[in-house]
All heavy atoms as an XYZ file, in Angstrom:
755
protein
N      -9.473     24.003     25.303
C      -8.293     23.236     25.726
C      -8.627     21.751     25.351
O      -9.638     21.197     25.807
C      -8.073     23.480     27.178
C      -7.032     22.693     27.746
S      -6.844     23.017     29.497
C      -5.210     22.260     29.716
N      -7.708     21.041     24.670
C      -7.966     19.766     24.373
C      -7.713     18.807     25.583
O      -7.112     19.244     26.521
C      -6.750     19.362     23.342
C      -5.764     20.522     23.437
C      -6.541     21.688     23.999
N      -8.448     17.732     25.588
C      -8.448     16.724     26.712
C      -7.038     16.185     26.914
O      -6.253     16.178     25.995
N      -6.828     15.653     28.097
C      -5.640     14.969     28.375
C      -5.538     13.645     27.622
O      -6.620     12.984     27.496
C      -5.395     14.723     29.864
C      -3.993     14.250     30.230
C      -6.445     13.925     30.478
C      -3.543     14.354     31.679
N      -4.398     13.296     26.988
C      -4.368     12.161     26.263
C      -3.872     10.839     27.064
O      -3.366     10.934     28.135
C      -3.333     12.324     25.031
O      -2.073     12.454     25.600
C      -3.645     13.576     24.176
N      -4.108      9.707     26.373
C      -3.622      8.466     27.024
C      -2.081      8.532     27.270
O      -1.571      8.047     28.297
C      -3.998      7.295     26.203
C      -5.358      6.875     26.092
C      -5.651      5.695     25.308
N      -5.189      4.578     26.135
C      -4.839      3.451     25.671
N      -4.756      3.154     24.368
N      -4.450      2.409     26.495
N      -1.383      9.070     26.374
C       0.066      9.221     26.355
C       0.492     10.083     27.534
O       1.483      9.782     28.226
C       0.660      9.731     25.093
C       0.551      8.771     23.856
C      -0.848      8.652     23.345
O      -1.628      9.596     23.491
O      -1.173      7.627     22.761
N      -0.241     11.174     27.807
C       0.087     12.031     28.967
C      -0.160     11.303     30.203
O       0.612     11.397     31.162
C      -0.717     13.242     28.858
C      -0.247     14.223     27.678
C      -1.086     15.254     27.447
O      -2.396     15.226     27.515
O      -0.697     16.436     27.207
N      -1.300     10.502     30.306
C      -1.581      9.799     31.509
C      -0.442      8.707     31.688
O       0.012      8.444     32.858
C      -2.922      9.136     31.412
C      -3.171      8.181     32.532
C      -3.994     10.079     31.364
N       0.023      8.032     30.614
C       0.957      7.059     30.731
C       2.381      7.744     31.245
O       3.062      7.137     32.065
C       1.199      6.335     29.346
N       2.514      8.965     30.749
C       3.877      9.623     31.203
C       3.699     10.025     32.612
O       4.718      9.751     33.351
C       4.055     10.854     30.267
C       5.141     11.760     30.713
N       6.423     11.290     30.553
C       5.186     12.960     31.279
C       7.249     12.276     30.972
N       6.559     13.223     31.456
N       2.588     10.504     33.159
C       2.411     10.743     34.465
C       2.541      9.505     35.363
O       3.057      9.476     36.361
C       1.048     11.389     34.764
C       0.785     12.842     34.232
C      -0.615     13.308     34.340
C       1.740     13.809     34.992
N       1.929      8.404     34.857
C       2.072      7.087     35.596
C       3.494      6.644     35.719
O       3.987      6.230     36.744
C       1.273      5.999     34.902
N       4.323      6.855     34.648
C       5.760      6.452     34.699
C       6.427      7.354     35.723
O       7.266      6.890     36.500
C       6.390      6.638     33.285
C       6.233      5.429     32.483
C       7.112      5.525     31.179
N       6.810      6.685     30.428
C       5.980      6.762     29.473
N       5.114      5.796     29.277
N       5.759      7.915     28.784
N       6.136      8.669     35.733
C       6.784      9.547     36.655
C       6.484      9.283     38.141
O       7.307      9.326     39.112
C       6.390     11.018     36.410
C       6.959     11.683     35.143
C       6.252     13.068     34.943
C       8.420     11.757     35.117
N       5.235      8.741     38.335
C       4.771      8.325     39.611
C       5.062      6.925     40.008
O       4.738      6.408     41.029
C       3.298      8.637     39.759
N       5.706      6.178     39.080
C       6.005      4.777     39.152
C       4.817      4.022     39.386
O       4.828      3.060     40.290
C       7.130      4.614     40.321
C       8.394      5.354     40.083
C       9.351      5.184     41.114
N      10.512      6.006     41.010
C      11.702      5.822     40.379
N      11.799      4.701     39.656
N      12.592      6.714     40.315
N       3.789      4.177     38.727
C       2.601      3.411     38.613
C       2.552      2.634     37.386
O       2.816      3.128     36.399
C       1.353      4.314     38.813
C       1.192      5.159     39.950
C       0.079      6.188     39.768
C       1.100      4.400     41.165
N       2.163      1.353     37.528
C       1.849      0.540     36.343
C       0.352      0.429     36.154
O      -0.372     -0.075     36.962
C       2.407     -0.917     36.649
C       2.429     -1.861     35.545
C       2.979     -3.209     35.791
O       3.864     -3.246     36.674
O       2.612     -4.122     35.111
N      -0.006      1.026     35.029
C      -1.430      1.103     34.662
C      -1.743      0.245     33.523
O      -0.894      0.076     32.559
C      -1.884      2.498     34.301
C      -1.750      3.557     35.391
C      -2.153      4.916     34.935
C      -2.541      3.112     36.613
N      -2.841     -0.367     33.432
C      -3.293     -1.260     32.310
C      -3.984     -0.297     31.315
O      -4.243      0.892     31.553
C      -4.475     -2.244     32.842
C      -3.865     -3.249     33.773
C      -5.045     -4.028     34.326
C      -4.498     -4.945     35.476
N      -5.553     -5.556     36.191
N      -4.151     -0.762     30.069
C      -4.632      0.026     28.962
C      -5.985      0.619     29.323
O      -6.266      1.811     29.048
C      -4.664     -0.740     27.642
N      -6.880     -0.137     29.872
C      -8.285      0.350     30.215
C      -8.190      1.463     31.340
O      -8.920      2.408     31.305
C      -9.233     -0.686     30.461
C      -8.893     -1.522     31.738
C      -7.951     -2.778     31.384
O      -7.518     -2.942     30.279
O      -7.785     -3.572     32.253
N      -7.162      1.347     32.215
C      -7.027      2.363     33.180
C      -6.577      3.673     32.615
O      -6.915      4.749     33.116
C      -6.058      1.846     34.225
C      -6.582      0.630     35.035
C      -5.514      0.109     36.009
O      -4.310     -0.002     35.656
O      -5.852     -0.120     37.164
N      -5.696      3.629     31.589
C      -5.256      4.823     30.993
C      -6.463      5.632     30.500
O      -6.512      6.929     30.707
C      -4.320      4.566     29.871
C      -2.920      3.869     30.226
C      -2.093      3.574     28.921
C      -2.198      4.851     31.098
N      -7.372      5.026     29.790
C      -8.536      5.640     29.309
C      -9.398      6.263     30.432
O      -9.944      7.412     30.435
C      -9.481      4.782     28.416
C      -8.718      4.411     27.174
O      -8.033      5.292     26.563
O      -8.941      3.279     26.665
N      -9.545      5.433     31.454
C     -10.370      5.885     32.654
C      -9.848      6.996     33.338
O     -10.501      8.001     33.602
C     -10.513      4.587     33.662
C     -11.273      4.873     34.789
N     -12.642      5.068     34.839
C     -10.898      5.068     36.114
C     -13.043      5.251     36.003
N     -12.086      5.281     36.863
N      -8.524      7.008     33.634
C      -7.834      8.050     34.334
C      -7.735      9.389     33.471
O      -7.693     10.411     33.859
C      -6.480      7.691     34.810
C      -6.560      6.792     36.025
C      -5.752      5.572     35.980
C      -7.351      6.996     37.037
C      -5.826      4.729     37.066
C      -7.481      6.017     38.112
C      -6.709      4.932     38.183
N      -7.644      9.176     32.117
C      -7.624     10.337     31.111
C      -8.882     11.061     31.320
O      -8.889     12.273     31.477
C      -7.417      9.847     29.761
N      -9.953     10.441     31.417
C     -11.280     11.082     31.581
C     -11.391     11.800     32.944
O     -11.782     12.972     33.009
N     -10.924     11.112     33.976
C     -11.016     11.679     35.269
C     -10.047     12.926     35.401
O     -10.477     13.934     36.034
C     -10.641     10.633     36.298
C     -11.661      9.629     36.599
C     -11.271      8.623     37.637
O     -10.209      8.522     38.070
N     -12.287      8.067     38.218
N      -8.871     12.825     34.924
C      -7.889     13.931     34.924
C      -8.440     15.061     34.143
O      -8.300     16.290     34.494
C      -6.510     13.493     34.491
C      -5.756     12.593     35.553
C      -4.459     12.094     34.802
C      -5.472     13.321     36.765
N      -9.005     14.776     32.969
C      -9.631     15.898     32.245
C     -10.716     16.558     33.032
O     -10.930     17.813     32.942
C     -10.146     15.305     30.924
C     -10.384     16.324     29.807
O      -9.497     17.143     29.815
O     -11.318     16.276     29.118
N     -11.546     15.863     33.722
C     -12.555     16.538     34.580
C     -11.981     17.313     35.672
O     -12.495     18.479     35.935
C     -13.444     15.463     35.152
C     -14.386     14.691     34.225
O     -14.541     15.233     33.011
O     -14.883     13.706     34.505
N     -10.938     16.892     36.275
C     -10.305     17.613     37.352
C      -9.677     18.907     36.849
O      -9.828     19.987     37.355
C      -9.097     16.800     38.041
C      -9.729     15.586     38.765
C      -8.232     17.653     38.883
C      -8.823     14.585     39.272
N      -8.988     18.817     35.632
C      -8.418     19.980     34.972
C      -9.505     21.006     34.609
O      -9.330     22.173     34.770
C      -7.508     19.576     33.717
C      -6.257     18.807     34.228
C      -7.095     20.795     32.906
C      -5.468     18.164     33.197
N     -10.660     20.471     34.122
C     -11.710     21.352     33.777
C     -12.326     22.138     34.931
O     -12.579     23.325     34.984
N     -12.437     21.436     36.174
C     -12.927     21.956     37.357
C     -11.942     23.012     37.896
O     -12.357     24.197     38.306
C     -13.115     20.930     38.438
N     -10.646     22.807     37.833
C      -9.677     23.788     38.151
C      -9.693     25.011     37.316
O      -9.700     26.179     37.772
C      -8.265     23.185     38.213
C      -7.246     24.348     38.407
C      -8.178     22.116     39.279
N      -9.982     24.857     36.053
C     -10.040     25.897     35.038
C     -11.296     26.760     35.449
O     -11.223     27.956     35.364
C     -10.144     25.453     33.617
N     -12.331     26.164     35.798
C     -13.637     26.859     36.164
C     -13.434     27.731     37.434
O     -13.810     28.811     37.414
C     -14.718     25.919     36.302
C     -15.353     25.459     34.963
C     -16.650     24.768     35.255
N     -16.707     23.574     36.066
C     -16.308     22.399     35.692
N     -15.904     22.152     34.390
N     -16.233     21.473     36.511
N     -12.664     27.178     38.329
C     -12.431     27.896     39.615
C     -11.466     29.084     39.186
O     -11.591     30.227     39.717
C     -11.708     27.024     40.661
C     -11.151     27.849     41.745
C     -12.679     25.957     41.159
N     -10.508     28.914     38.297
C      -9.633     29.999     37.902
C     -10.383     31.129     37.199
O      -9.923     32.294     37.402
C      -8.507     29.517     37.035
O      -7.712     28.477     37.714
N     -11.371     30.725     36.434
C     -12.207     31.845     35.828
C     -12.954     32.666     36.939
O     -13.056     33.928     36.600
C     -13.243     31.215     34.996
C     -12.649     30.470     33.657
C     -13.766     29.705     32.923
O     -14.844     29.789     33.326
O     -13.358     29.035     32.010
N     -13.361     32.109     38.019
C     -14.064     32.805     39.045
C     -13.180     33.693     39.834
O     -13.511     34.860     40.100
C     -14.799     31.881     40.016
C     -15.405     32.687     41.048
C     -15.848     31.042     39.155
N     -11.988     33.269     40.119
C     -11.080     34.067     40.874
C     -10.650     35.319     40.086
O     -10.423     35.266     38.898
C      -9.796     33.260     41.244
N     -10.665     36.446     40.837
C     -10.458     37.745     40.138
C      -9.230     38.382     40.859
O      -8.872     37.914     42.000
C     -11.672     38.652     40.285
C     -11.617     39.756     39.266
O     -11.856     39.532     38.079
O     -11.346     40.897     39.652
N      -8.710     39.595     40.348
C      -7.668     40.198     40.906
C      -7.906     40.722     42.217
O      -7.048     40.835     43.151
C      -7.214     41.333     40.017
C      -6.702     40.889     38.617
C      -5.525     39.979     38.653
O      -4.631     40.159     39.575
N      -5.317     39.142     37.749
N      -9.181     41.102     42.635
C      -9.465     41.603     43.863
C      -9.779     40.572     45.024
O     -10.103     40.822     46.054
C     -10.601     42.646     43.858
C     -11.879     42.016     43.335
O     -11.762     40.908     42.698
O     -12.992     42.649     43.578
N      -9.700     39.297     44.673
C      -9.980     38.231     45.590
C      -8.555     37.654     45.957
O      -7.861     37.023     45.127
C     -10.804     37.172     44.920
C     -10.993     35.991     45.901
C     -12.136     37.647     44.476
N      -8.204     37.896     47.300
C      -6.871     37.404     47.614
C      -6.860     35.856     47.716
O      -7.877     35.186     48.195
C      -6.684     37.972     49.088
C      -8.116     38.223     49.628
C      -8.878     38.519     48.365
N      -5.713     35.234     47.520
C      -5.688     33.783     47.588
C      -5.741     33.329     48.977
O      -5.158     34.097     49.859
C      -4.273     33.414     47.025
C      -3.568     34.692     46.780
C      -4.538     35.826     46.940
N      -6.496     32.286     49.360
C      -6.582     31.794     50.687
C      -6.344     30.160     50.739
O      -6.585     29.583     49.809
C      -7.966     32.181     51.296
O      -8.906     31.505     50.475
C      -8.169     33.575     51.361
N      -5.949     29.807     51.918
C      -5.841     28.307     52.056
C      -7.052     27.787     52.742
O      -7.214     26.559     52.733
C      -4.584     28.018     52.939
O      -4.557     28.665     54.119
N      -7.778     28.635     53.413
C      -9.062     28.212     54.187
C     -10.053     29.230     53.998
O      -9.800     30.379     54.059
C      -8.712     27.969     55.699
C      -7.710     27.006     55.929
N      -7.989     25.577     55.929
C      -6.383     27.117     56.191
C      -6.874     24.940     56.212
N      -5.864     25.784     56.423
N     -11.348     28.836     53.879
C     -12.431     29.766     53.667
C     -12.692     30.581     55.051
O     -13.196     31.768     54.880
C     -13.651     28.902     53.485
C     -13.304     27.572     53.963
C     -11.870     27.422     53.825
N     -12.310     30.127     56.240
C     -12.495     30.815     57.396
C     -11.153     30.976     57.981
O     -10.274     30.199     57.951
C     -13.456     30.086     58.236
C     -14.825     29.762     57.778
C     -15.679     28.827     58.692
C     -15.600     31.063     57.557
N     -11.008     32.154     58.873
C      -9.737     32.344     59.481
C      -9.561     31.190     60.529
O     -10.503     30.665     61.145
C      -9.885     33.684     60.220
C     -11.224     34.094     60.069
C     -11.911     33.216     59.121
N      -8.334     30.767     60.743
C      -7.933     29.761     61.677
C      -7.312     30.389     62.929
O      -6.532     31.298     62.812
C      -6.922     28.809     61.089
C      -7.418     28.014     59.922
C      -6.209     27.158     59.445
C      -8.496     27.073     60.207
N      -7.726     29.874     64.051
C      -7.091     30.367     65.272
C      -6.792     29.087     66.125
O      -7.527     28.109     66.152
C      -8.087     31.219     66.108
O      -9.296     30.458     66.386
C      -8.334     32.482     65.458
N      -5.550     29.061     66.724
C      -5.106     27.959     67.547
C      -5.850     28.149     68.892
O      -5.690     29.211     69.610
C      -3.647     27.866     67.729
C      -2.935     27.400     66.444
O      -3.618     26.700     65.690
N      -1.747     27.894     66.218
N      -6.424     27.081     69.427
C      -6.982     27.066     70.723
C      -6.040     26.278     71.577
O      -5.996     25.055     71.536
C      -8.375     26.430     70.731
C      -8.938     26.433     72.187
C      -9.290     27.200     69.786
N      -5.304     26.974     72.335
C      -4.170     26.297     73.204
C      -4.345     26.680     74.656
O      -4.572     27.847     74.889
C      -2.807     26.772     72.660
C      -2.728     26.656     71.166
S      -1.357     25.906     70.283
C      -0.230     25.287     71.399
N      -4.107     25.808     75.499
C      -4.108     26.048     76.888
C      -2.748     26.501     77.358
O      -1.720     26.169     76.709
C      -4.659     24.757     77.591
C      -3.766     23.625     77.524
C      -4.203     22.504     78.378
N      -3.562     21.228     78.205
C      -2.406     20.894     78.522
N      -1.676     21.693     79.170
N      -1.876     19.724     78.176
N      -2.743     27.085     78.439
C      -1.403     27.456     79.069
C      -0.621     26.229     79.429
O      -1.145     25.210     79.931
C      -1.563     28.326     80.258
C      -0.312     28.722     80.947
C      -2.384     29.529     79.939
N       0.647     26.096     79.039
C       1.548     24.995     79.381
C       1.933     25.042     80.731
O       2.728     25.971     81.086
C       2.716     25.055     78.460
C       3.505     23.784     78.396
O       2.970     22.734     79.038
O       4.626     23.698     77.949
N       1.431     24.192     81.571
C       1.739     24.338     82.999
C       2.085     22.915     83.506
O       1.507     21.872     83.062
C       0.559     24.842     83.940
C      -0.701     24.096     83.735
C      -1.877     24.874     84.446
O      -1.918     26.002     84.335
O      -2.705     24.100     84.932
N       3.009     22.829     84.480
C       3.416     21.597     85.106
C       2.301     20.932     85.888
O       1.645     21.736     86.735
C       4.741     21.787     85.935
C       5.095     20.435     86.562
C       5.833     22.303     85.072
N       1.895     19.801     85.722
C       0.867     19.102     86.469
C       1.402     17.752     86.971
O       2.337     17.190     86.350
C      -0.330     18.940     85.566
C      -0.881     20.305     85.070
C      -1.988     20.145     84.011
N      -2.956     19.105     84.255
C      -4.028     18.861     83.431
N      -4.042     19.602     82.245
N      -4.896     17.987     83.677
N       0.868     17.294     87.978
C       1.214     15.927     88.490
C       1.121     14.897     87.376
O       0.137     14.788     86.610
C       0.281     15.552     89.619
C      -0.359     16.897     89.961
C      -0.350     17.752     88.695
N       2.088     13.943     87.331
C       2.120     12.907     86.315
C       2.956     11.789     86.862
O       3.351     11.767     87.969
C       2.748     13.361     85.000
O       4.008     13.757     85.170
N       3.053     10.644     86.040
C       3.756      9.515     86.367
C       5.260      9.728     86.475
O       5.742     10.509     85.635
C       3.449      8.417     85.472
C       2.000      7.908     85.263
C       1.905      6.788     84.207
C       1.456      7.300     86.612
N       5.836      9.131     87.368
C       7.304      9.113     87.369
C       7.825      8.187     86.262
O       7.016      7.277     85.898
C       7.880      8.571     88.757
O       7.500      7.235     88.985
C       7.351      9.476     89.961
N       9.082      8.148     85.884
C       9.491      7.222     84.874
C       9.365      5.826     85.449
O       9.060      4.870     84.647
C      11.035      7.634     84.777
C      11.093      9.070     85.171
C      10.028      9.288     86.184
N       9.546      5.552     86.732
C       9.533      4.187     87.245
C       8.037      3.720     87.175
O       7.832      2.548     86.803
C       9.957      4.176     88.728
C      11.462      4.398     88.898
C      11.844      5.871     88.733
O      11.019      6.716     88.913
N      13.180      6.082     88.495
N       7.047      4.545     87.439
C       5.658      4.140     87.418
C       5.245      3.903     85.920
O       4.457      2.966     85.611
C       4.796      5.323     87.922
C       4.880      5.445     89.375
C       4.234      6.666     89.909
O       4.146      7.693     89.271
N       3.576      6.592     91.084
N       5.680      4.823     84.998
C       5.362      4.588     83.606
C       5.947      3.353     83.029
O       5.301      2.680     82.172
C       5.863      5.771     82.828
N       7.095      2.939     83.440
C       7.810      1.755     82.953
C       7.530      0.524     83.681
O       7.991     -0.567     83.423
C       9.337      1.941     82.877
C       9.764      3.025     81.945
C      11.196      3.392     82.162
C       9.606      2.660     80.454
N       6.670      0.585     84.783
C       6.366     -0.596     85.679
C       5.913     -1.813     84.976
O       6.362     -2.960     85.197
C       5.563     -0.229     86.813
N       5.021     -1.641     84.032
C       4.493     -2.769     83.321
C       5.092     -3.004     81.988
O       4.520     -3.911     81.050
C       2.940     -2.690     83.238
S       2.147     -2.686     84.783
N       6.030     -2.304     81.579
C       6.689     -2.401     80.276
C       7.410     -3.872     80.085
O       8.142     -4.220     81.062
C       7.739     -1.371     80.063
N       7.212     -4.466     78.979
C       7.886     -5.853     78.865
C       9.429     -5.721     78.771
O      10.039     -6.653     79.251
C       7.363     -6.299     77.455
C       6.565     -5.178     76.903
C       6.385     -4.085     77.890
N       9.941     -4.556     78.344
C      11.343     -4.440     78.319
C      11.593     -2.911     78.441
O      10.820     -2.057     77.931
C      12.006     -4.849     76.995
N      12.721     -2.638     79.136
C      13.070     -1.148     79.279
C      14.600     -1.114     79.316
O      15.314     -2.061     79.594
C      12.469     -0.591     80.563
C      12.823     -1.348     81.761
C      12.117     -0.754     83.107
O      12.448      0.397     83.411
N      11.240     -1.506     83.645
N      15.128      0.154     79.026
C      16.504      0.355     78.953
C      16.812      1.861     79.226
O      16.150      2.643     78.511
C      17.095     -0.114     77.632
C      18.566      0.071     77.514
C      19.106     -0.482     76.212
O      19.114     -1.774     76.053
O      19.480      0.306     75.384
N      17.563      2.260     80.091
C      17.862      3.660     80.432
C      16.697      4.557     80.610
O      16.525      5.580     80.073
C      18.804      4.195     79.317
C      20.141      3.490     79.200
C      20.986      4.045     78.057
O      20.548      4.893     77.361
N      22.207      3.608     77.975
N      15.693      4.000     81.434
C      14.496      4.795     81.723
C      13.650      5.007     80.422
O      12.928      6.053     80.321
C      14.711      6.065     82.355
C      15.132      5.792     83.871
C      15.054      7.209     84.631
O      15.050      8.271     84.101
N      15.068      7.073     85.959
N      13.698      4.080     79.543
C      12.924      4.194     78.204
C      12.319      2.809     77.918
O      12.835      1.784     78.279
C      13.801      4.638     77.080
C      14.417      6.022     77.168
C      15.220      6.394     75.997
N      15.807      7.756     76.034
C      17.024      7.940     76.372
N      17.867      7.008     76.556
N      17.400      9.178     76.438
N      11.216      2.871     77.101
C      10.581      1.597     76.585
C      11.642      1.032     75.555
O      12.046      1.691     74.664
C       9.352      1.887     75.944
C       8.242      2.328     76.919
C       7.880      3.620     77.102
C       7.552      1.340     77.669
C       6.771      4.037     77.859
C       6.592      1.673     78.455
C       6.148      3.095     78.692
N      11.917     -0.324     75.751
C      12.833     -0.889     74.792
C      11.876     -1.663     73.743
O      11.066     -2.440     74.140
C      13.753     -1.813     75.428
C      14.816     -2.433     74.473
C      15.790     -3.302     75.285
C      16.802     -3.896     74.300
N      17.789     -4.687     74.946
N      12.066     -1.388     72.504
C      11.266     -1.982     71.403
C      12.218     -2.660     70.380
O      13.347     -2.318     70.265
C      10.407     -0.979     70.759
C       9.370     -0.362     71.666
C      11.193      0.050     70.109
N      11.750     -3.621     69.611
C      12.537     -4.269     68.742
C      12.985     -3.329     67.648
O      12.325     -2.403     67.179
C      11.575     -5.306     68.026
C      10.505     -5.525     68.987
C      10.422     -4.215     69.747
N      14.207     -3.557     67.089
C      14.816     -2.671     66.054
C      14.057     -3.015     64.709
O      13.843     -4.122     64.458
C      16.289     -2.842     66.017
C      17.004     -2.078     64.961
C      18.457     -2.349     65.054
O      18.930     -2.851     65.961
N      19.140     -1.827     63.991
N      13.629     -1.906     64.007
C      12.888     -2.207     62.776
C      13.669     -1.672     61.577
O      13.315     -2.028     60.477
C      11.429     -1.702     62.810
C      11.436     -0.181     63.050
C      10.655     -2.462     63.830
C      10.131      0.434     62.916
N      14.438     -0.646     61.601
C      15.088     -0.009     60.558
C      16.528     -0.581     60.199
O      17.076     -0.084     59.250
C      15.178      1.547     60.752
C      13.846      2.238     60.956
C      14.011      3.678     61.243
C      12.998      2.084     59.674
N      17.029     -1.364     61.023
C      18.350     -1.851     60.708
C      19.501     -0.861     60.941
O      20.512     -0.979     60.411
N      19.221      0.115     61.811
C      20.144      1.129     62.189
C      20.567      1.031     63.633
O      19.804      0.507     64.410
C      19.603      2.599     61.851
C      19.141      2.809     60.384
C      18.565      4.133     60.164
O      18.397      4.883     61.086
O      18.230      4.489     59.024
N      21.702      1.559     64.034
C      22.094      1.584     65.339
C      21.676      2.857     65.986
O      21.610      3.829     65.489
C      23.603      1.427     65.416
C      24.037      0.124     64.837
C      24.387     -0.946     65.882
O      24.514     -0.604     66.972
O      24.512     -2.145     65.515
């Protein structure tokens, strides 16, 4: 399989909206070629009798029982808030939306 070219790296950079310098194109071409080679080697090892997995070990959620416990009242939680409105913390608007 031929290595990835500078033009292909430039095309990927344009798609990702990245501005790369000429020396970066050569650098990333080598790195991407190494990555593609590593993926190809892994693909050679994987066989039909090996099921695809997302994790090498099984995952289990360790969750406690959801139970009501004593906590702060809304008034206690908001007691030291610099600003509050309708039993909520009031913060400055950042998105320009209502």
